[in-house]
A tleap script that builds the chain and sets N, CA, C and O, in Angstrom:
source leaprc.protein.ff14SB
mol = sequence {
  NMET SER LYS ASN THR LYS THR VAL LEU LEU
  LEU LEU ALA ALA VAL LEU LEU ILE THR LEU
  VAL PRO LEU PHE ALA LEU ARG GLY ALA GLU
  PHE GLY GLY SER ASP ASP ALA GLY SER GLN
  MET VAL GLU GLU ILE HIE GLY GLU TYR GLU
  PRO TRP PHE THR PRO VAL LEU GLU THR ALA
  LEU ASN GLY GLU LEU PRO GLY GLU MET GLU
  SER LEU PHE PHE CYS VAL GLN THR GLY ILE
  GLY VAL GLY ILE ILE ALA PHE LEU MET GLY
  ARG LEU VAL GLU ARG LYS LYS TRP MET LYS
  CGLU
}
set mol.1.N position { 0.839 -1.190 0.000 }
set mol.1.CA position { 0.000 0.000 0.000 }
set mol.1.C position { 0.881 1.249 0.000 }
set mol.1.O position { 1.905 1.310 0.680 }
set mol.2.N position { 0.461 2.223 -0.767 }
set mol.2.CA position { 1.264 3.447 -0.827 }
set mol.2.C position { 0.985 4.325 0.392 }
set mol.2.O position { 0.027 4.115 1.135 }
set mol.3.N position { 1.840 5.294 0.563 }
set mol.3.CA position { 1.721 6.195 1.711 }
set mol.3.C position { 0.431 7.017 1.619 }
set mol.3.O position { -0.221 7.259 2.634 }
set mol.4.N position { 0.061 7.445 0.408 }
set mol.4.CA position { -1.159 8.226 0.229 }
set mol.4.C position { -2.412 7.413 0.569 }
set mol.4.O position { -3.348 7.936 1.172 }
set mol.5.N position { -2.426 6.152 0.186 }
set mol.5.CA position { -3.569 5.285 0.476 }
set mol.5.C position { -3.717 5.090 1.974 }
set mol.5.O position { -4.829 5.129 2.502 }
set mol.6.N position { -2.609 4.883 2.657 }
set mol.6.CA position { -2.660 4.735 4.119 }
set mol.6.C position { -3.175 6.003 4.784 }
set mol.6.O position { -3.959 5.938 5.730 }
set mol.7.N position { -2.734 7.159 4.287 }
set mol.7.CA position { -3.177 8.429 4.859 }
set mol.7.C position { -4.670 8.620 4.655 }
set mol.7.O position { -5.373 9.044 5.572 }
set mol.8.N position { -5.161 8.308 3.457 }
set mol.8.CA position { -6.586 8.457 3.169 }
set mol.8.C position { -7.402 7.521 4.047 }
set mol.8.O position { -8.415 7.933 4.612 }
set mol.9.N position { -6.980 6.277 4.169 }
set mol.9.CA position { -7.708 5.323 5.010 }
set mol.9.C position { -7.700 5.744 6.479 }
set mol.9.O position { -8.709 5.607 7.169 }
set mol.10.N position { -6.582 6.247 6.950 }
set mol.10.CA position { -6.488 6.722 8.328 }
set mol.10.C position { -7.424 7.908 8.561 }
set mol.10.O position { -8.102 7.980 9.586 }
set mol.11.N position { -7.456 8.833 7.605 }
set mol.11.CA position { -8.354 9.988 7.731 }
set mol.11.C position { -9.825 9.575 7.680 }
set mol.11.O position { -10.643 10.122 8.420 }
set mol.12.N position { -10.169 8.622 6.824 }
set mol.12.CA position { -11.546 8.124 6.774 }
set mol.12.C position { -11.938 7.455 8.088 }
set mol.12.O position { -13.057 7.632 8.570 }
set mol.13.N position { -11.028 6.696 8.658 }
set mol.13.CA position { -11.309 6.069 9.950 }
set mol.13.C position { -11.499 7.127 11.033 }
set mol.13.O position { -12.371 6.982 11.891 }
set mol.14.N position { -10.696 8.186 11.005 }
set mol.14.CA position { -10.835 9.264 11.983 }
set mol.14.C position { -12.181 9.966 11.826 }
set mol.14.O position { -12.831 10.294 12.819 }
set mol.15.N position { -12.597 10.195 10.592 }
set mol.15.CA position { -13.896 10.839 10.348 }
set mol.15.C position { -15.022 9.969 10.864 }
set mol.15.O position { -15.958 10.468 11.489 }
set mol.16.N position { -14.943 8.677 10.612 }
set mol.16.CA position { -15.974 7.756 11.110 }
set mol.16.C position { -16.033 7.766 12.637 }
set mol.16.O position { -17.117 7.775 13.220 }
set mol.17.N position { -14.877 7.764 13.277 }
set mol.17.CA position { -14.861 7.807 14.741 }
set mol.17.C position { -15.451 9.110 15.267 }
set mol.17.O position { -16.216 9.107 16.231 }
set mol.18.N position { -15.094 10.218 14.633 }
set mol.18.CA position { -15.599 11.517 15.087 }
set mol.18.C position { -17.112 11.601 14.941 }
set mol.18.O position { -17.776 12.225 15.769 }
set mol.19.N position { -17.664 10.990 13.909 }
set mol.19.CA position { -19.113 11.070 13.700 }
set mol.19.C position { -19.887 10.029 14.490 }
set mol.19.O position { -21.007 10.302 14.920 }
set mol.20.N position { -19.329 8.854 14.692 }
set mol.20.CA position { -20.095 7.787 15.338 }
set mol.20.C position { -19.972 7.765 16.860 }
set mol.20.O position { -20.930 7.396 17.540 }
set mol.21.N position { -18.839 8.142 17.404 }
set mol.21.CA position { -18.657 8.093 18.862 }
set mol.21.C position { -19.666 8.986 19.593 }
set mol.21.O position { -20.258 8.528 20.570 }
set mol.22.N position { -19.889 10.226 19.173 }
set mol.22.CA position { -20.875 11.046 19.887 }
set mol.22.C position { -22.297 10.485 19.823 }
set mol.22.O position { -23.082 10.684 20.750 }
set mol.23.N position { -22.630 9.788 18.738 }
set mol.23.CA position { -23.981 9.213 18.643 }
set mol.23.C position { -24.244 8.215 19.767 }
set mol.23.O position { -25.343 8.165 20.319 }
set mol.24.N position { -23.242 7.433 20.096 }
set mol.24.CA position { -23.424 6.426 21.132 }
set mol.24.C position { -23.068 6.945 22.520 }
set mol.24.O position { -23.683 6.540 23.507 }
set mol.25.N position { -22.099 7.821 22.607 }
set mol.25.CA position { -21.661 8.324 23.912 }
set mol.25.C position { -22.680 9.298 24.510 }
set mol.25.O position { -22.823 9.367 25.731 }
set mol.26.N position { -23.381 10.042 23.672 }
set mol.26.CA position { -24.322 11.060 24.164 }
set mol.26.C position { -25.774 10.646 23.983 }
set mol.26.O position { -26.651 11.500 23.853 }
set mol.27.N position { -26.032 9.357 23.975 }
set mol.27.CA position { -27.394 8.868 23.801 }
set mol.27.C position { -28.271 9.329 24.972 }
set mol.27.O position { -27.913 9.138 26.134 }
set mol.28.N position { -29.406 9.928 24.659 }
set mol.28.CA position { -30.335 10.384 25.686 }
set mol.28.C position { -30.010 11.745 26.270 }
set mol.28.O position { -30.713 12.210 27.166 }
set mol.29.N position { -28.964 12.393 25.787 }
set mol.29.CA position { -28.596 13.716 26.300 }
set mol.29.C position { -29.561 14.770 25.759 }
set mol.29.O position { -30.037 14.673 24.629 }
set mol.30.N position { -29.834 15.764 26.575 }
set mol.30.CA position { -30.702 16.855 26.154 }
set mol.30.C position { -29.850 18.089 25.896 }
set mol.30.O position { -28.995 18.459 26.701 }
set mol.31.N position { -30.102 18.707 24.766 }
set mol.31.CA position { -29.362 19.906 24.396 }
set mol.31.C position { -30.352 21.055 24.300 }
set mol.31.O position { -31.367 20.946 23.614 }
set mol.32.N position { -30.065 22.146 24.979 }
set mol.32.CA position { -30.918 23.324 24.921 }
set mol.32.C position { -30.141 24.511 24.410 }
set mol.32.O position { -28.922 24.594 24.567 }
set mol.33.N position { -30.857 25.422 23.800 }
set mol.33.CA position { -30.209 26.603 23.263 }
set mol.33.C position { -30.100 27.707 24.297 }
set mol.33.O position { -30.627 27.593 25.403 }
set mol.34.N position { -29.422 28.764 23.933 }
set mol.34.CA position { -29.250 29.889 24.843 }
set mol.34.C position { -30.563 30.634 25.057 }
set mol.34.O position { -30.762 31.235 26.113 }
set mol.35.N position { -31.460 30.606 24.075 }
set mol.35.CA position { -32.761 31.244 24.252 }
set mol.35.C position { -33.544 30.578 25.380 }
set mol.35.O position { -34.157 31.255 26.205 }
set mol.36.N position { -33.517 29.251 25.408 }
set mol.36.CA position { -34.226 28.527 26.470 }
set mol.36.C position { -33.611 28.809 27.832 }
set mol.36.O position { -34.325 29.026 28.811 }
set mol.37.N position { -32.282 28.806 27.891 }
set mol.37.CA position { -31.604 29.049 29.168 }
set mol.37.C position { -31.885 30.464 29.660 }
set mol.37.O position { -32.103 30.675 30.853 }
set mol.38.N position { -31.882 31.435 28.750 }
set mol.38.CA position { -32.157 32.819 29.144 }
set mol.38.C position { -33.572 33.009 29.638 }
set mol.38.O position { -33.791 33.692 30.639 }
set mol.39.N position { -34.535 32.420 28.956 }
set mol.39.CA position { -35.933 32.566 29.395 }
set mol.39.C position { -36.166 31.866 30.731 }
set mol.39.O position { -36.962 32.338 31.543 }
set mol.40.N position { -35.486 30.753 30.967 }
set mol.40.CA position { -35.626 30.074 32.264 }
set mol.40.C position { -35.042 30.921 33.388 }
set mol.40.O position { -35.614 30.977 34.477 }
set mol.41.N position { -33.905 31.583 33.140 }
set mol.41.CA position { -33.315 32.447 34.170 }
set mol.41.C position { -34.210 33.647 34.473 }
set mol.41.O position { -34.358 34.035 35.632 }
set mol.42.N position { -34.802 34.229 33.445 }
set mol.42.CA position { -35.698 35.365 33.659 }
set mol.42.C position { -36.896 34.935 34.488 }
set mol.42.O position { -37.321 35.665 35.383 }
set mol.43.N position { -37.451 33.755 34.204 }
set mol.43.CA position { -38.587 33.258 34.986 }
set mol.43.C position { -38.187 32.998 36.431 }
set mol.43.O position { -38.981 33.240 37.340 }
set mol.44.N position { -36.962 32.505 36.662 }
set mol.44.CA position { -36.517 32.268 38.029 }
set mol.44.C position { -36.364 33.573 38.799 }
set mol.44.O position { -36.704 33.645 39.980 }
set mol.45.N position { -35.857 34.595 38.138 }
set mol.45.CA position { -35.584 35.858 38.813 }
set mol.45.C position { -36.851 36.683 39.002 }
set mol.45.O position { -37.110 37.176 40.100 }
set mol.46.N position { -37.632 36.836 37.953 }
set mol.46.CA position { -38.776 37.751 37.991 }
set mol.46.C position { -40.133 37.063 38.010 }
set mol.46.O position { -41.160 37.742 38.026 }
set mol.47.N position { -40.163 35.773 38.011 }
set mol.47.CA position { -41.452 35.089 37.971 }
set mol.47.C position { -42.014 35.115 36.560 }
set mol.47.O position { -41.301 34.828 35.599 }
set mol.48.N position { -43.261 35.451 36.434 }
set mol.48.CA position { -43.900 35.509 35.117 }
set mol.48.C position { -43.474 36.775 34.395 }
set mol.48.O position { -43.688 37.880 34.896 }
set mol.49.N position { -42.877 36.625 33.234 }
set mol.49.CA position { -42.346 37.752 32.479 }
set mol.49.C position { -43.318 38.115 31.363 }
set mol.49.O position { -43.808 37.242 30.646 }
set mol.50.N position { -43.589 39.393 31.224 }
set mol.50.CA position { -44.449 39.865 30.145 }
set mol.50.C position { -43.616 40.756 29.224 }
set mol.50.O position { -43.090 41.775 29.670 }
set mol.51.N position { -43.485 40.386 27.941 }
set mol.51.CA position { -42.665 41.182 27.030 }
set mol.51.C position { -43.230 42.590 26.848 }
set mol.51.O position { -44.434 42.806 26.984 }
set mol.52.N position { -42.361 43.534 26.544 }
set mol.52.CA position { -42.761 44.917 26.350 }
set mol.52.C position { -43.495 45.119 25.036 }
set mol.52.O position { -44.386 45.964 24.951 }
set mol.53.N position { -43.142 44.369 24.025 }
set mol.53.CA position { -43.757 44.522 22.708 }
set mol.53.C position { -43.776 43.172 22.014 }
set mol.53.O position { -43.117 42.232 22.458 }
set mol.54.N position { -44.523 43.073 20.933 }
set mol.54.CA position { -44.543 41.853 20.138 }
set mol.54.C position { -43.856 42.134 18.806 }
set mol.54.O position { -43.921 43.256 18.305 }
set mol.55.N position { -43.201 41.133 18.228 }
set mol.55.CA position { -42.536 41.341 16.944 }
set mol.55.C position { -43.516 41.768 15.851 }
set mol.55.O position { -44.684 41.380 15.864 }
set mol.56.N position { -43.029 42.565 14.913 }
set mol.56.CA position { -43.884 43.143 13.872 }
set mol.56.C position { -44.532 42.058 13.018 }
set mol.56.O position { -45.732 42.120 12.748 }
set mol.57.N position { -43.757 41.068 12.592 }
set mol.57.CA position { -44.324 40.033 11.726 }
set mol.57.C position { -45.333 39.155 12.454 }
set mol.57.O position { -46.274 38.658 11.836 }
set mol.58.N position { -45.154 38.958 13.749 }
set mol.58.CA position { -46.128 38.161 14.495 }
set mol.58.C position { -47.463 38.882 14.584 }
set mol.58.O position { -48.513 38.245 14.504 }
set mol.59.N position { -47.442 40.185 14.745 }
set mol.59.CA position { -48.708 40.917 14.804 }
set mol.59.C position { -49.349 40.987 13.424 }
set mol.59.O position { -50.575 40.961 13.316 }
set mol.60.N position { -48.532 41.076 12.351 }
set mol.60.CA position { -49.090 41.149 11.002 }
set mol.60.C position { -49.710 39.820 10.578 }
set mol.60.O position { -50.705 39.803 9.854 }
set mol.61.N position { -49.131 38.715 11.021 }
set mol.61.CA position { -49.621 37.394 10.621 }
set mol.61.C position { -50.580 36.782 11.631 }
set mol.61.O position { -51.045 35.660 11.431 }
set mol.62.N position { -50.886 37.490 12.705 }
set mol.62.CA position { -51.763 36.997 13.770 }
set mol.62.C position { -51.266 35.684 14.355 }
set mol.62.O position { -52.047 34.751 14.543 }
set mol.63.N position { -50.010 35.609 14.634 }
set mol.63.CA position { -49.450 34.411 15.247 }
set mol.63.C position { -47.960 34.317 14.982 }
set mol.63.O position { -47.369 35.176 14.327 }
set mol.64.N position { -47.372 33.265 15.500 }
set mol.64.CA position { -45.936 33.083 15.376 }
set mol.64.C position { -45.572 32.590 13.982 }
set mol.64.O position { -46.336 31.859 13.353 }
set mol.65.N position { -44.406 32.994 13.509 }
set mol.65.CA position { -43.922 32.546 12.205 }
set mol.65.C position { -43.580 31.065 12.250 }
set mol.65.O position { -43.069 30.581 13.260 }
set mol.66.N position { -43.852 30.344 11.178 }
set mol.66.CA position { -43.405 28.949 11.127 }
set mol.66.C position { -41.875 28.887 11.099 }
set mol.66.O position { -41.219 29.852 10.705 }
set mol.67.N position { -41.320 27.774 11.508 }
set mol.67.CA position { -39.872 27.613 11.570 }
set mol.67.C position { -39.199 27.797 10.232 }
set mol.67.O position { -38.093 28.333 10.161 }
set mol.68.N position { -39.860 27.352 9.152 }
set mol.68.CA position { -39.263 27.486 7.827 }
set mol.68.C position { -39.128 28.950 7.437 }
set mol.68.O position { -38.137 29.337 6.818 }
set mol.69.N position { -40.114 29.769 7.792 }
set mol.69.CA position { -40.058 31.191 7.462 }
set mol.69.C position { -38.948 31.883 8.255 }
set mol.69.O position { -38.237 32.734 7.720 }
set mol.70.N position { -38.802 31.518 9.527 }
set mol.70.CA position { -37.726 32.096 10.329 }
set mol.70.C position { -36.378 31.749 9.723 }
set mol.70.O position { -35.491 32.599 9.640 }
set mol.71.N position { -36.221 30.497 9.297 }
set mol.71.CA position { -34.963 30.083 8.674 }
set mol.71.C position { -34.727 30.843 7.373 }
set mol.71.O position { -33.602 31.249 7.083 }
set mol.72.N position { -35.788 31.035 6.592 }
set mol.72.CA position { -35.656 31.774 5.341 }
set mol.72.C position { -35.208 33.205 5.599 }
set mol.72.O position { -34.287 33.688 4.942 }
set mol.73.N position { -35.840 33.886 6.539 }
set mol.73.CA position { -35.455 35.260 6.845 }
set mol.73.C position { -34.024 35.339 7.356 }
set mol.73.O position { -33.284 36.258 7.007 }
set mol.74.N position { -33.636 34.373 8.186 }
set mol.74.CA position { -32.272 34.344 8.698 }
set mol.74.C position { -31.278 34.180 7.556 }
set mol.74.O position { -30.254 34.863 7.524 }
set mol.75.N position { -31.570 33.277 6.613 }
set mol.75.CA position { -30.669 33.048 5.485 }
set mol.75.C position { -30.595 34.269 4.577 }
set mol.75.O position { -29.521 34.604 4.076 }
set mol.76.N position { -31.725 34.937 4.360 }
set mol.76.CA position { -31.718 36.135 3.521 }
set mol.76.C position { -30.886 37.230 4.183 }
set mol.76.O position { -30.095 37.896 3.517 }
set mol.77.N position { -31.061 37.417 5.491 }
set mol.77.CA position { -30.269 38.421 6.207 }
set mol.77.C position { -28.782 38.091 6.131 }
set mol.77.O position { -27.952 38.981 5.945 }
set mol.78.N position { -28.450 36.816 6.276 }
set mol.78.CA position { -27.059 36.400 6.198 }
set mol.78.C position { -26.497 36.677 4.806 }
set mol.78.O position { -25.382 37.180 4.672 }
set mol.79.N position { -27.265 36.351 3.781 }
set mol.79.CA position { -26.812 36.592 2.413 }
set mol.79.C position { -26.585 38.065 2.135 }
set mol.79.O position { -25.602 38.434 1.493 }
set mol.80.N position { -27.489 38.910 2.614 }
set mol.80.CA position { -27.330 40.351 2.423 }
set mol.80.C position { -26.068 40.843 3.137 }
set mol.80.O position { -25.299 41.623 2.576 }
set mol.81.N position { -25.860 40.391 4.358 }
set mol.81.CA position { -24.677 40.805 5.118 }
set mol.81.C position { -23.391 40.355 4.460 }
set mol.81.O position { -22.434 41.125 4.373 }
set mol.82.N position { -23.357 39.115 3.997 }
set mol.82.CA position { -22.155 38.610 3.331 }
set mol.82.C position { -21.923 39.365 2.029 }
set mol.82.O position { -20.781 39.664 1.682 }
set mol.83.N position { -22.993 39.674 1.308 }
set mol.83.CA position { -22.853 40.438 0.071 }
set mol.83.C position { -22.253 41.815 0.311 }
set mol.83.O position { -21.387 42.260 -0.441 }
set mol.84.N position { -22.712 42.484 1.357 }
set mol.84.CA position { -22.185 43.815 1.678 }
set mol.84.C position { -20.710 43.732 2.068 }
set mol.84.O position { -19.896 44.533 1.607 }
set mol.85.N position { -20.371 42.770 2.913 }
set mol.85.CA position { -18.980 42.620 3.349 }
set mol.85.C position { -18.082 42.276 2.162 }
set mol.85.O position { -16.988 42.828 2.040 }
set mol.86.N position { -18.527 41.374 1.285 }
set mol.86.CA position { -17.719 41.007 0.123 }
set mol.86.C position { -17.550 42.197 -0.810 }
set mol.86.O position { -16.470 42.399 -1.365 }
set mol.87.N position { -18.599 42.980 -0.988 }
set mol.87.CA position { -18.501 44.165 -1.839 }
set mol.87.C position { -17.478 45.143 -1.280 }
set mol.87.O position { -16.639 45.660 -2.017 }
set mol.88.N position { -17.549 45.396 0.022 }
set mol.88.CA position { -16.616 46.345 0.634 }
set mol.88.C position { -15.171 45.843 0.580 }
set mol.88.O position { -14.248 46.618 0.332 }
set mol.89.N position { -14.985 44.550 0.812 }
set mol.89.CA position { -13.626 44.006 0.732 }
set mol.89.C position { -13.098 44.087 -0.696 }
set mol.89.O position { -11.921 44.380 -0.904 }
set mol.90.N position { -13.955 43.832 -1.677 }
set mol.90.CA position { -13.546 43.950 -3.069 }
set mol.90.C position { -13.157 45.374 -3.421 }
set mol.90.O position { -12.197 45.602 -4.158 }
set mol.91.N position { -13.906 46.330 -2.891 }
set mol.91.CA position { -13.580 47.734 -3.148 }
set mol.91.C position { -12.216 48.092 -2.553 }
set mol.91.O position { -11.435 48.818 -3.167 }
set mol.92.N position { -11.939 47.577 -1.356 }
set mol.92.CA position { -10.649 47.861 -0.733 }
set mol.92.C position { -9.494 47.272 -1.541 }
set mol.92.O position { -8.453 47.910 -1.694 }
set mol.93.N position { -9.677 46.059 -2.057 }
set mol.93.CA position { -8.626 45.429 -2.860 }
set mol.93.C position { -8.420 46.208 -4.150 }
set mol.93.O position { -7.286 46.458 -4.559 }
set mol.94.N position { -9.519 46.589 -4.785 }
set mol.94.CA position { -9.402 47.351 -6.028 }
set mol.94.C position { -8.780 48.718 -5.783 }
set mol.94.O position { -8.043 49.216 -6.634 }
set mol.95.N position { -9.059 49.335 -4.644 }
set mol.95.CA position { -8.476 50.644 -4.330 }
set mol.95.C position { -6.958 50.530 -4.238 }
set mol.95.O position { -6.232 51.408 -4.705 }
set mol.96.N position { -6.479 49.430 -3.627 }
set mol.96.CA position { -5.031 49.227 -3.543 }
set mol.96.C position { -4.419 49.082 -4.931 }
set mol.96.O position { -3.331 49.597 -5.188 }
set mol.97.N position { -5.120 48.378 -5.834 }
set mol.97.CA position { -4.606 48.220 -7.197 }
set mol.97.C position { -4.570 49.556 -7.916 }
set mol.97.O position { -3.613 49.832 -8.640 }
set mol.98.N position { -5.576 50.388 -7.741 }
set mol.98.CA position { -5.633 51.682 -8.399 }
set mol.98.C position { -4.557 52.620 -7.844 }
set mol.98.O position { -3.993 53.432 -8.579 }
set mol.99.N position { -4.280 52.504 -6.555 }
set mol.99.CA position { -3.280 53.375 -5.932 }
set mol.99.C position { -1.880 53.063 -6.475 }
set mol.99.O position { -1.052 53.967 -6.590 }
set mol.100.N position { -1.607 51.805 -6.806 }
set mol.100.CA position { -0.290 51.411 -7.313 }
set mol.100.C position { -0.039 51.973 -8.704 }
set mol.100.O position { 1.106 52.232 -9.074 }
set mol.101.N position { -1.104 52.163 -9.474 }
set mol.101.CA position { -0.950 52.643 -10.851 }
set mol.101.C position { -0.709 54.085 -10.929 }
set mol.101.O position { -0.560 54.628 -12.024 }
savepdb mol mol.pdb
quit
C-alpha cells in the first residue's frame, strides 16, 4: 500500500470515529439553546415575564412565524450581510490596485 492510500484510510477512519462516537456516547442527552436558558433564568428571577412589545411580523400574521419562514429570513439576512462585506472588501482590494498605478 502506498503512503497516500494509508493516509486516506487513516483519515476516513478518523472521520468515522468523530461522527459515530458522539452518537453512542451522548445517547439520551438533552441539548438546549441559549434562548431557552435565558428565558428560564428570567422566569426564576422575575417570575412571570411579560414582554414589552410583540414582533412586527407576528402581529401582522396573527401568530408566530413557522420555523421554515424564520430560517428563510435568517438566510436572507445572512446573504445580504455577506454580500455587503464582500462588496466592501472587493472595493478595498481594487483601491489598492488603483493606488499602485
